Each structure stands twice: as C-alpha cells, then as structure tokens.
C-alpha positions in Angstrom: 21.6 -1.3 23.0 19.2 0.8 25.1 19.9 3.5 27.7 17.7 4.5 30.6 17.4 8.0 32.0 13.8 7.9 33.3 15.1 6.9 36.8 18.6 5.7 37.7 20.9 5.8 34.6 21.0 2.3 33.2 22.2 0.4 30.1 20.7 -2.7 28.6 21.6 -4.9 25.6 19.0 -5.3 22.9 17.9 -8.6 24.4 17.3 -7.0 27.8 20.5 -7.9 29.7 21.8 -5.2 32.1 25.2 -3.8 31.3 27.6 -3.1 34.1 29.5 0.2 33.8 32.4 0.0 36.3 33.9 3.0 38.2 32.1 6.1 39.4 33.7 8.6 37.0 32.8 6.4 34.0 29.2 6.3 35.1 29.3 10.1 35.5 30.7 10.4 32.0 27.8 8.2 30.7 25.2 10.4 32.4 26.8 13.6 31.1 26.8 12.3 27.5 23.2 11.1 27.9 22.1 14.5 29.3 23.2 16.2 26.0 20.8 14.0 24.0 23.1 13.3 21.1 24.7 16.7 20.9 28.5 16.8 20.9 30.1 17.8 24.3 33.5 19.6 24.2 36.3 17.9 26.1 36.7 20.8 28.5 33.0 20.7 29.5 33.2 17.0 30.2 36.3 17.5 32.4 34.2 20.0 34.4 31.3 17.5 34.5 33.5 14.8 35.9 35.9 16.6 38.2 34.2 20.0 38.8 36.8 22.4 40.4 39.4 19.7 41.1 40.5 18.3 37.7 43.5 15.9 37.5 46.9 17.0 36.5 46.5 15.9 32.8 42.7 16.4 32.4 42.6 15.6 28.7 44.4 12.3 29.1 42.3 11.4 32.1 39.1 12.1 30.2 40.3 9.9 27.3 41.0 7.1 29.7 37.4 7.3 31.0 36.1 7.4 27.5 38.1 4.3 26.7 36.7 2.5 29.8 33.2 3.4 28.8 33.7 2.1 25.2 35.2 -1.1 26.5 32.2 -1.7 28.9 29.7 -1.1 26.0 31.7 -3.1 23.5 32.1 -6.1 25.9 28.4 -6.1 26.5 27.3 -6.2 22.8 28.9 -6.1 19.4 28.9 -2.5 18.1 28.6 -1.0 21.5 32.1 0.5 21.4 31.2 2.5 18.3 28.3 4.3 20.1 30.8 6.7 21.7 31.9 8.9 18.8 34.7 11.6 19.0 35.0 14.5 16.7 36.3 18.1 16.4 33.3 19.3 18.4 33.8 16.8 21.2 32.3 13.5 22.2 28.8 12.2 21.3 26.9 9.2 22.6 24.6 7.8 19.8 22.0 6.4 22.2 18.5 5.1 21.9 16.9 6.0 25.3 13.7 5.3 27.2 13.1 9.0 27.1 12.8 8.7 23.3 10.4 5.8 23.8 8.4 7.9 26.2 8.2 10.9 23.8 7.0 8.6 21.0 4.3 7.0 23.0 3.1 10.5 24.2 3.1 11.7 20.6 1.0 8.7 19.5 -1.4 9.3 22.4 -2.0 12.8 21.3 -3.2 11.6 17.9 -5.0 8.5 19.1 -8.6 8.3 17.8 -10.3 7.6 21.1 -9.8 8.6 24.8 -9.5 4.9 25.6 -6.5 4.5 23.3 -5.0 7.8 24.5 -5.2 6.5 28.1 -3.7 3.1 27.1 -0.7 4.8 25.4 -0.1 7.3 28.2 -0.2 4.5 30.8 2.3 2.6 28.8 4.5 5.7 28.5 4.4 6.5 32.2 5.2 2.9 33.1 8.7 3.6 31.6 9.6 5.8 34.6 11.6 4.1 37.3 12.2 7.1 39.6 13.6 10.7 39.2 15.1 11.3 35.8 18.9 10.9 35.7 19.0 9.6 39.3 21.3 9.9 41.2 22.7 12.8 39.0 19.5 14.8 38.7 21.0 17.7 40.7 24.4 17.7 38.9 24.9 20.8 36.8 25.1 18.8 33.6 21.8 17.0 34.2 19.7 19.5 36.0 18.1 21.1 32.9 17.5 17.8 31.2 16.0 16.2 34.3 13.7 19.2 34.9 12.5 19.1 31.3 11.8 15.3 31.5 10.0 15.8 34.8 7.8 18.5 33.2 7.0 16.1 30.4 6.1 13.4 32.9 3.8 15.8 34.8 2.1 16.9 31.5 1.6 13.2 30.5 0.0 12.6 33.9 -2.4 15.5 33.3 -3.3 14.3 29.8 -3.9 10.8 31.2 -6.2 12.2 33.8 -8.1 14.2 31.2 -8.5 11.1 29.0 -9.8 9.1 32.0 -12.2 11.9 32.8 -13.5 11.8 29.2 -14.1 8.1 29.8 -16.2 8.8 32.9 -13.7 7.8 35.5 -14.5 10.6 37.9 -14.5 9.1 41.4 -11.4 6.9 41.0 -9.4 10.0 40.0 -10.2 12.2 43.0 -7.5 10.8 45.4 -4.8 10.7 42.7 -5.5 14.3 41.6 -5.7 15.5 45.2 -2.1 14.1 45.8 -0.9 15.8 42.6 -2.4 19.1 43.5 -0.8 18.9 47.0 2.6 18.3 45.3 2.0 21.1 42.7 -0.3 23.6 44.4 0.0 26.4 41.9 -0.5 24.3 38.8 -3.9 25.5 37.4 -4.4 22.6 35.0 -4.2 20.0 37.8 -6.7 21.9 39.9 -9.0 22.1 36.9 -8.8 18.3 36.5 -9.5 17.8 40.2 -12.5 20.1 39.9 -13.9 18.0 37.1 -13.3 14.8 39.0 -15.0 16.1 42.1 -18.0 17.5 40.2 -18.4 14.3 38.1 -18.3 12.3 41.4 -21.2 14.4 42.7 -19.1 16.6 45.0 -20.0 20.0 43.6 -19.2 22.0 46.7 -15.8 20.5 47.0 -15.0 21.3 43.4 -15.8 24.9 44.0 -13.7 24.8 47.2 -10.7 23.6 45.2 -11.1 26.6 42.9 -11.3 29.0 45.9 -8.2 27.4 47.5 -6.2 27.9 44.2 -7.3 31.5 43.9 -6.1 32.2 47.4 -2.7 30.6 46.9 -2.2 32.4 43.6 -3.0 35.8 45.1 -0.9 35.2 48.2 2.2 33.8 46.4 2.1 35.4 42.9 -0.4 38.2 43.1 -2.5 36.6 40.3 -6.0 35.3 39.6 -6.8 32.0 38.0 -6.8 32.1 34.2 -9.9 32.4 32.0 -10.1 28.6 31.3 -10.4 27.8 35.0 -12.9 30.6 35.5 -15.0 29.2 32.7 -14.9 25.8 34.4 -16.1 27.3 37.7 -19.0 28.9 35.9 -20.0 25.6 34.3 -19.9 23.9 37.7 -22.0 26.7 39.3 -24.5 26.3 36.4 -24.7 22.5 37.0 -23.5 21.6 33.5 -24.4 18.0 33.1 -22.0 17.5 30.2 -19.0 17.7 32.7 -20.2 14.5 34.4 -21.6 12.7 31.3 -20.4 9.1 30.7 -19.3 8.8 27.0 -20.9 6.2 24.7 -19.2 2.9 24.6 -16.5 2.4 22.0 -17.7 0.0 19.3 -16.1 -3.4 19.3 -14.8 -5.3 16.2 -16.4 -8.6 15.4 -14.0 -11.6 15.3 -12.5 -11.9 11.9 -13.8 -14.6 9.6 -12.0 -15.2 6.3 -13.8 -17.0 3.6 -12.6 -20.6 3.1 -12.1 -21.5 -0.6 -13.5 -24.8 -1.8 -10.6 -25.6 -4.0 -6.8 -25.4 -3.4 -4.8 -22.5 -4.8 -2.7 -23.7 -7.7 0.5 -22.2 -9.2 0.7 -19.1 -6.9 3.5 -20.1 -4.5 5.9 -17.5 -6.0 3.3 -14.8 -6.1 2.3 -15.5 -2.5 5.9 -15.4 -1.4 6.3 -12.0 -3.1 3.0 -10.4 -2.1 2.8 -11.6 1.5 5.9 -9.9 2.9 5.0 -6.6 1.3 2.5 -5.9 4.1 5.4 -6.2 6.7 6.7 -2.9 5.4 3.9 -1.3 3.4 0.5 -0.1 4.6 -1.3 -0.1 1.2 -0.7 -2.9 -1.3 -2.9 -3.3 -4.4 -3.0 -6.5 -6.5 -4.1 -5.7 -10.1 -4.8 -7.9 -13.1 -7.5 -8.8 -15.6 -10.8 -10.3 -14.6 -10.6 -14.0 -13.5 -6.8 -14.0 -13.0 -7.1 -14.9 -9.3 -6.5 -11.7 -7.5 -9.1 -12.5 -4.8 -7.8 -16.0 -4.2 -4.2 -14.7 -3.9 -5.3 -11.9 -1.5 -7.2 -14.4 0.7 -4.1 -16.6 0.8 -2.0 -13.6 1.9 -4.5 -12.7 4.7 -4.5 -16.3 5.8 -0.7 -16.2 6.4 -0.7 -12.8 8.3 -0.4 -12.6 12.1 -2.9 -9.7 12.3 -6.7 -10.3 12.2 -8.0 -9.9 8.6 -11.3 -8.4 7.5 -12.8 -8.8 4.0 -15.0 -6.1 2.3 -16.4 -7.5 -1.0 -17.1 -4.3 -3.0 -18.3 -5.9 -6.3 -21.9 -5.2 -5.3 -21.3 -1.9 -3.7 -22.6 1.3 -5.2 -20.8 4.6 -4.9 -22.5 5.6 -1.7 -22.3 2.3 0.1 -18.5 1.5 0.1 -18.1 2.8 3.7 -21.2 0.8 4.8 -19.8 -2.4 3.3 -16.4 -1.9 5.1 -18.1 -1.0 8.4 -20.2 -4.2 8.1 -17.0 -6.2 7.5 -15.6 -4.9 10.8 -18.9 -5.4 12.6 -19.4 -1.7 13.5 -22.2 0.7 12.7 -20.4 3.2 10.5 -17.1 4.5 9.2 -16.4 6.5 12.4 -16.8 3.3 14.4 -14.0 1.6 12.4 -11.3 4.0 13.6 -12.7 4.1 17.1 -12.7 0.4 17.4 -9.3 -0.2 15.8 -7.3 2.5 17.6 -3.8 1.7 16.5 -4.2 -2.1 17.0 -2.9 -4.2 14.1 -5.3 -5.4 11.5 -5.5 -6.0 7.7 -8.5 -4.9 5.6 -9.0 -6.5 2.2 -10.9 -4.2 -0.2 -11.9 -6.7 -2.9 -12.8 -5.7 -6.4 -12.4 -1.9 -6.2 -12.4 -1.1 -9.9 -16.0 0.1 -10.2 -15.9 2.2 -7.0 -12.2 3.1 -7.2 -12.6 6.8 -6.3 -14.8 6.1 -3.2 -12.6 3.2 -2.2 -9.4 5.2 -2.5 -10.8 8.1 -0.3 -12.0 5.7 2.3 -8.7 3.8 2.4 -6.9 7.1 2.8 -9.1 8.2 5.7 -8.8 4.8 7.5 -5.0 4.6 7.1 -4.6 8.1 8.6 -7.0 7.4 11.4 -5.9 3.9 12.4 -2.0 3.7 12.5 -2.0 -0.1 13.0 -4.2 -0.8 9.9 -2.9 -2.2 6.6 -5.0 -2.3 3.5 -4.7 -5.0 0.8 -6.8 -4.1 -2.3 -7.6 -6.0 -5.4 -8.9 -4.6 -8.6 -8.4 -4.2 -12.3 -6.7 -0.8 -11.6 -4.8 0.7 -8.7 -6.3 3.0 -6.1 -3.9 5.8 -7.1 -3.0 6.9 -3.5 0.4 8.1 -2.3 2.4 5.3 -0.8 0.5 2.6 -2.6 2.5 -0.4 -3.8 1.1 -2.1 -6.9 1.7 -5.7 -7.9 0.3 -7.2 -11.0 -1.0 -10.7 -10.7 0.1 -12.5 -13.9 -1.7 -15.3 -15.7 -0.6 -18.8 -14.7 2.6 -20.2 -16.3 1.7 -22.9 -18.8 2.7 -25.8 -16.6 0.6 -24.4 -13.7 -2.3 -23.7 -16.1 -2.2 -27.3 -17.4 -2.2 -28.6 -13.8 -5.1 -26.4 -12.8 -7.1 -27.4 -15.9 -6.3 -31.1 -15.3 -7.3 -30.9 -11.6 -10.6 -29.2 -12.4 -11.4 -31.4 -15.4 -10.8 -34.5 -13.3 -13.2 -33.2 -10.7 -15.9 -32.4 -13.2 -15.4 -35.4 -15.4 -14.6 -38.7 -13.6 -12.1 -40.7 -15.5 -10.4 -37.8 -17.1 -6.6 -37.9 -16.8 -3.8 -35.9 -18.4 -1.6 -38.1 -20.5 0.4 -38.4 -23.7 -2.7 -38.6 -25.8 -4.2 -35.3 -24.7 -1.3 -33.3 -23.2 -0.6 -31.2 -26.4 -4.3 -30.3 -26.8 -4.7 -29.4 -23.1 -1.6 -27.2 -23.4 -3.0 -25.6 -26.5 -6.3 -24.8 -24.7 -4.5 -23.3 -21.8 -2.4 -21.1 -24.1 -5.5 -19.9 -26.0 -7.2 -19.1 -22.7 -4.2 -17.0 -21.7 -3.5 -19.0 -18.5 -6.5 -17.2 -16.8 -7.7 -19.4 -13.9 -11.4 -18.4 -14.4 -11.3 -19.3 -18.1 -9.5 -22.5 -17.4 -12.0 -23.6 -14.7 -14.9 -22.8 -17.0 -13.3 -24.7 -19.8 -12.5 -27.7 -17.6 -16.2 -28.0 -16.7 -16.9 -28.5 -20.4 -14.7 -31.6 -20.8 -17.4 -33.9 -19.6 -19.7 -32.7 -22.4 -17.4 -32.1 -25.4 -14.1 -33.6 -24.5 -10.7 -31.9 -24.9 -10.8 -32.1 -28.7 -14.2 -30.5 -28.9 -13.2 -27.9 -26.4 -10.1 -27.0 -28.4 -12.2 -26.8 -31.6 -14.9 -24.7 -30.0 -12.6 -21.9 -28.6 -13.1 -19.9 -31.8 -16.6 -19.3 -30.3 -15.4 -19.3 -26.7 -18.0 -17.0 -25.3 -20.8 -19.3 -26.5 -18.9 -22.4 -25.4 -18.0 -21.1 -21.9 -21.4 -19.6 -21.2 -22.3 -21.3 -17.9 -20.2 -21.5 -14.8 -20.7 -23.0 -11.4 -23.6 -21.6 -9.4 -21.4 -20.6 -6.5 -19.5 -18.0 -8.5 -20.5 -14.3 -8.5 -22.7 -13.3 -11.4 -19.8 -11.4 -13.0 -17.8 -14.7 -13.1 -20.5 -17.2 -14.1 -19.5 -16.8 -17.8 -16.4 -15.8 -19.7 -18.3 -13.0 -21.4 -19.6 -11.7 -18.1 -16.0 -11.4 -16.8 -14.9 -9.3 -19.8 -18.1 -7.2 -19.8 -17.6 -6.3 -16.2 -14.4 -4.5 -17.3 -15.9 -3.2 -20.5 -18.7 -1.4 -18.6 -16.2 0.5 -16.5 -14.6 2.2 -19.6 -15.7 5.4 -21.2 -16.5 5.7 -24.9 -13.0 6.7 -25.9 -11.4 3.9 -24.0 -13.8 1.4 -25.6 -13.0 2.7 -29.0 -9.3 2.4 -28.5 -9.6 -1.1 -27.0 -11.8 -2.5 -29.8 -9.5 -1.1 -32.5 -6.4 -2.5 -30.9 -7.8 -6.0 -31.5 -6.7 -5.9 -35.1 -3.1 -6.2 -34.0 -3.1 -9.9 -33.5 0.5 -10.1 -32.3 0.6 -6.9 -30.3 1.9 -3.6 -31.5 4.2 -0.6 -30.7 2.9 2.7 -29.7 3.0 4.0 -33.3 1.0 1.0 -34.5 -1.6 1.7 -31.8 -1.9 5.3 -32.7 -2.2 4.5 -36.4 -5.2 2.2 -36.0 -6.9 3.9 -33.0 -6.7 7.6 -34.1 -9.3 8.8 -36.6 -6.5 10.2 -38.8 -8.0 9.3 -42.2 -4.6 8.0 -43.4 -4.8 6.2 -46.7 -2.4 3.8 -48.5 -0.8 6.5 -50.6 2.6 8.0 -50.0 4.7 5.1 -48.7 7.9 6.9 -47.9 6.1 9.9 -46.3 3.7 7.6 -44.5 6.6 5.6 -43.1 8.1 8.6 -41.5 4.7 9.6 -40.0 4.5 6.1 -38.5 7.7 6.4 -36.5 6.7 10.0 -35.5 3.5 8.7 -33.9 0.9 9.4 -36.6 -1.1 12.4 -37.6 -3.7 14.4 -35.7 -7.3 13.4 -36.4 -9.7 16.1 -37.5 -12.4 14.4 -35.4 -13.0 11.4 -33.1 -9.9 10.0 -31.3 -6.8 12.1 -31.9 -3.2 10.8 -32.1 -2.3 12.9 -29.1 -4.8 11.3 -26.8 -4.1 7.6 -27.8 -1.0 7.2 -25.5 -3.1 8.4 -22.5 -5.9 6.0 -23.4 -3.4 3.2 -23.7 -2.0 4.0 -20.3 -5.5 3.9 -18.8 -6.2 0.5 -20.5 -2.9 -0.8 -19.1 -3.9 0.4 -15.6 -7.3 -1.3 -16.0 -5.5 -4.6 -16.9 -7.1 -4.8 -20.3 -3.9 -4.2 -22.2 -0.5 -5.5 -21.1 2.7 -3.7 -21.8 5.9 -5.6 -22.4 8.8 -3.3 -23.2 7.7 -1.2 -26.2 4.9 -3.5 -27.2 1.2 -3.5 -26.2 -0.8 -6.8 -26.3 -4.3 -8.0 -25.6 -5.1 -11.3 -24.0 -6.7 -13.6 -26.6 -10.0 -13.6 -24.8 -10.0 -9.8 -24.5 -9.1 -9.5 -28.2 -12.0 -11.9 -29.1 -14.4 -9.7 -27.1 -13.0 -6.5 -28.6 -13.4 -8.0 -32.2 -17.1 -8.5 -31.4 -17.4 -4.9 -30.3 -15.5 -3.7 -33.3 -18.0 -5.4 -35.6 -21.0 -4.1 -33.6 -19.6 -0.5 -34.1 -19.3 -1.0 -37.8 -15.7 -0.1 -37.8 -14.1 -3.4 -38.9 -13.4 -2.6 -42.5 -12.1 0.9 -41.8 -9.8 -0.2 -39.0 -8.5 -3.2 -40.9 -7.6 -0.9 -43.7 -5.7 1.3 -41.3 -3.8 -1.7 -39.9 -2.9 -3.1 -43.3 -1.8 0.3 -44.5 0.3 0.8 -41.4 2.2 -2.5 -42.0 2.6 -1.7 -45.7 4.2 1.6 -44.7 6.3 0.0 -42.1 7.6 -2.6 -44.6 8.3 0.2 -47.1 10.2 2.2 -44.5 12.3 -0.9 -43.7 13.0 -1.5 -47.3 14.1 2.1 -47.8 16.8 1.7 -45.1 17.8 -1.9 -45.8 21.2 -0.9 -47.1 22.0 1.7 -44.5 23.4 1.6 -40.9 19.8 0.9 -39.6 19.5 -2.4 -41.5 19.9 -4.6 -38.4 17.5 -2.5 -36.4 14.9 -2.9 -39.1 15.4 -6.6 -39.3 14.8 -6.8 -35.6 11.7 -4.7 -36.0 10.3 -6.8 -38.8 11.1 -10.0 -36.7 8.8 -8.6 -34.0 6.1 -7.7 -36.5 6.2 -10.6 -39.0 3.0 -12.1 -37.7 1.2 -8.8 -38.1 2.8 -8.3 -41.5 1.6 -11.6 -42.8 -1.9 -11.0 -41.3 -2.0 -7.7 -43.1 -0.9 -9.3 -46.3 -3.5 -12.0 -46.0 -6.2 -9.4 -45.2 -5.3 -7.4 -48.3 -5.3 -10.5 -50.4 -8.7 -11.6 -49.2 -10.2 -8.2 -49.9 -8.6 -8.3 -53.4 -6.7 -5.1 -52.7 -3.9 -6.1 -55.0 -2.0 -2.9 -54.9 -1.8 -3.0 -51.1 -0.9 -6.6 -51.1 1.9 -5.9 -53.6 3.3 -3.1 -51.5 3.6 -5.4 -48.5 5.0 -8.5 -50.3 7.3 -6.4 -52.5 8.8 -4.4 -49.6 9.4 -7.6 -47.6 11.2 -9.5 -50.3 14.7 -8.4 -49.1 13.8 -9.3 -45.5 12.6 -12.7 -46.4 15.8 -13.3 -48.4 17.9 -12.1 -45.5 16.1 -14.5 -43.2 16.4 -17.4 -45.7 12.7 -17.7 -46.4 10.8 -17.5 -49.7 9.3 -14.1 -50.4 5.6 -13.9 -49.6 3.1 -13.6 -52.5 
C-alpha cells in the first residue's frame, strides 16, 4: 500500500487502485500520522490534531473509534492494510511507504549519477511525483506545517539541481523563462539568481545576467541589510570577464552499441540444472563468478545465462587481453572509446557484462569490475574464470563436470556429427561410458575425443587414453588456441601458477585416489621423512607432517592447496583433495620433467605405510571403526603404494604395508595383500 503526501493526501493499493478514506476526522488522523513520518504520536497530541481546542467528552474513546475506522478502510482495501496502524505505549504509528520517500530516493540517486543527463532524468522523474502543495489541504494545520515546509524546501532544491544539470548540458536559453518565474517567486534566494545569471549569459544576454545580480543585491540590502555571498560575486566576475566556459556546450555522452551475443554452433547439453541455478542469481546479486577447470563449459553456460536475461548483455573476451588492455577490451565490448565512457553511457540503466576468462588478468579485471559496479548502479557483472575475482559481494558458483549420462549424450552427439554412421548402442555403451569417466566429464575433452572416433573408433580411443595428450592433439579450427588441444587447455592453467604452486600440483598427482590434508602435506613438503619410525611417523602424519628445512614447508602446503582449489585445478570434497584424471596425467609429466618422481613416490609409499601402521596400532581400541573407515577411503592408495614398493623391490616397505593391513583385510573379509 502506498501513501501520497506530495499534494493532496492520498492512499493507493499496491496495484494502483485509489483507497477511499471516509469521514473528515479519519482523513485528518491519516494526515497527522503521515506528517510524523513513522514516529509514534501520543494519544493526547492526536486528540489536539483532530479536535484542536474543542475535544469531545471522551477524547480517548473518540480517538480509538477514528483509529478503528482508519484501520477498517485500509484493511478493506488490501490484505494487511489494517496492520499498518500500530499502537504502543508511545502512541500510534502508521508504517507507511510514501511518495515522499520515493522522491528522496530519486534525488539521492540523482546526486550520485555519473552524468548531467542522468541527473536531469532522475530529478525530472522525482519532481513528477508532486501533485500540488505537500499535505494538501492540511499544509497549514499545526501538525503538518513543519513537514510540508520541509518537503517544499526539498522540492525547491531539486528544481535548482535540475536547472544546474540542464545548464551543464547546454540548455541555457530554454531555462531563462522557467528560472525567471522561480526568481520572482523566491526573490531572495541567491542560488536561483545565480542559475538565472548562468542561463542568461549562456543565451548571449550578458547585460541581463549582470542586471539580475544588481537586482538581487538591491533586494538583499533593502530587506536584510546583506550583500550577495562570495559564490555569486565570483560568478559576476566571470561574467564580466567573458568566461566562455560558462556558456560551453558539453561533449556528447557516448552511446552504447546494440548488444550482440555470440551464437554457439552446437546446442548446450546437460546444463539445464546449472542454468536454472545460475540464471536467477543475477536477479538479486550484482557480481556472479562461474569457476571451474579449463574446458568445463563456463563460457557456454554464461552465454546461455545472458541469453535468458531481460537486460542487454555485453561480452568482453579477456583470454587475449594483457594486463594493460582489460579496460580497452571492455570498452570495445560496449562500443565506447574508454572506461570513462562506459559509466557515462550506462548511467544507471540495466545491463549485464560478461567478463570471460579472467584468470590470467584477475587483478586488473577485479579492479575494473569494482569501479564499474560502483559507477553504474544498473550494471551486473557475470565473470568466468578458473578462480574468483575476490571482490566483496561476489557470489561464486563452481561449474561441475557433466554427470555421466549427460557426458555420454554429449560424446554420442558429437561423435555422430564427426563420424556418420556412429550410434550409441549396447555394443559400445560400456566403452563410451568408460571414456567419459576417464575424461572426467569435461565437455572440451569429450568433444576432442568424439572427433577421433572416425579415425580410431571407440575401442581405439579407449585404449589410447593412457597417452591422451598425443591422441587429443588437434581440435576444431574454430576453437581458441588454448582449447585446440587437451594439452593446451591444461597448460593455460599451468602457466598461471607460480613455482611453489606448480611443485605442489605435480606432487599431488601421486595420490591416485585423492588424499587428505595430511597426505598432501607429506608428499608436497620437502620434509625429508624416511620410512623409519612407524609409530612416531604415524603420529606426525595426523599432526600434519614436519617442517621442511628447505623448499616447500609443511606450513605453506595448506595455503598452496587452497589456491589450487581456487584455480580449479584441485577439487575438495569434504576432507579429501582430488585431481581430475586429465590434470593428474599432465602433473605426472611435469613431475617426471622435474626429476622428482622417485623421491615423491617414496614419500607417498612411506606415508601410506605409516598410515597403515597407525591404524594397526589402534585396531583394538575405541578408534577401531574410525580407522576402518579411514582405510576404506584410502584402500586404492594403499594398494598403489604396496604395488609401487613391490615393483621397486623395496621389500621392507612392502612388508610394512601388507603386514599392517592384514587385520583390516580380515575385518573386511578379504585375503591379506602380499
């Protein structure tokens, strides 16, 4: 329900229907409550407002009757209306949303608008809310006089600010008559006279502008014994000096180009749920970032979100942007010359900007997004990248790999397009599903793999994934360079890491089934831990490892892990950290190039030997079930460590692992490993 005080006091329902308030005293009560602007009014004061010096015999009862009538009128008009009139120990309160509040909000926005044109638009909209004298016909009543005078002063100030904005836009001549009428109505108001002087001078009427100053000076001396203030005196001197800047026409505000969203050549597969979640976020949030590993489909999802938005959408592709050109790329997307032109052209009009692939220029992109969001209140930013922007108010949503069923459907669709005659059926469904799992459900990898079906078939594709980077070496020519091959997609992320992040990532690859934080620390930190001291070592595992004398320290590994998670190279599921199989395969290559494979594998195998020994030491205690659950989660890694120790003929290490797991294998009903 809305209440009007900028003119005759009125009430409307939320859908715009007028509300009739019967009986004069009830309307006076409504006006008296509105004049207090949400402050409680004691009963005695309301009695004075309604009956002045002639109250009824039982004034409190009579007031309650009028309050009841007002509540009934509001309640009959709209559900919840009755509850707007609240009574308490301090008196009565009307919880009202008024056109005066709307007016104040528009004026506030006008004062922070980026351009004079937008300021003028907002002030014009604000002044259009006025329907006559404030609180009419009660503007002279004692309860409304101060509120009405205050609102009239705000209206006059808004008129002055509108005139100043229009002068800044070069509208000198059209304003002369309007400002002359206002000066006649408020002859001692210096600000109005100053605006009239500017309008006259800008219209080529210098002598009349100076005459307006002389007339004000005479009036002030005659009526108040004062001289015009220093601001008006300075304006007079500029006019006498022929200051051309006072009459200058401002440069034209840049105009946005019509939005043009790229049209994908293939349909979006398997993202209905992600689209339903990500799209509505921009209804309530101004900055949303979609994160995920390379090739997971962040850009495709973001374009689909923009395609469903009511606002115009603009796309800034930052993959080719250097650190100094981010603002230029965004300005080009809007069709304006520079960053300043973006805010000027947008004003507070609604729009969505897609900052695509921000990871390599994340600092510059974040600063630009922050500036634009502050300067253009109607703008919303949707970003994609392998890490968030890190701004206050940012909402981050990870784009997951495709579920297996969707991955299979995407693979089959693309394979059929590349290899006529291909069809998914009982004979190849299992192998296709296996390929999709090994490619982690990443759409880019699936599309690259599907393009190979014509040459090697599904069986050859499945067999060749052990050397996936060689097999998936050439992609469609229409893709960006960083997505033409599977290796290029991973290397794009690798190049953005520093040396310590790279060391942690390549060492994590030895945990084939993922790991806990303690496992990550043990293999990543250069602690020099050896296979001796099983019981003591097991305790150190659970405590997070030892500090390394050089290289990566145990203390910094958690921070490195967090940054790798932010960069979408490591996923975190509860207490476990995992690498996608493709990322792990690339990290293995880097581990071998660094010459660290033997050392890191030894750390891994020693870690799992100590873990098994710690579990064995507590198998009979109250922690038995917890350790069984822990070994369940690590059994793939334990078997890999055992196999590794056996292959390297480290019999003592292999014996430690197999011997410590004997009780667990028995508990699980399996034969002991050997």
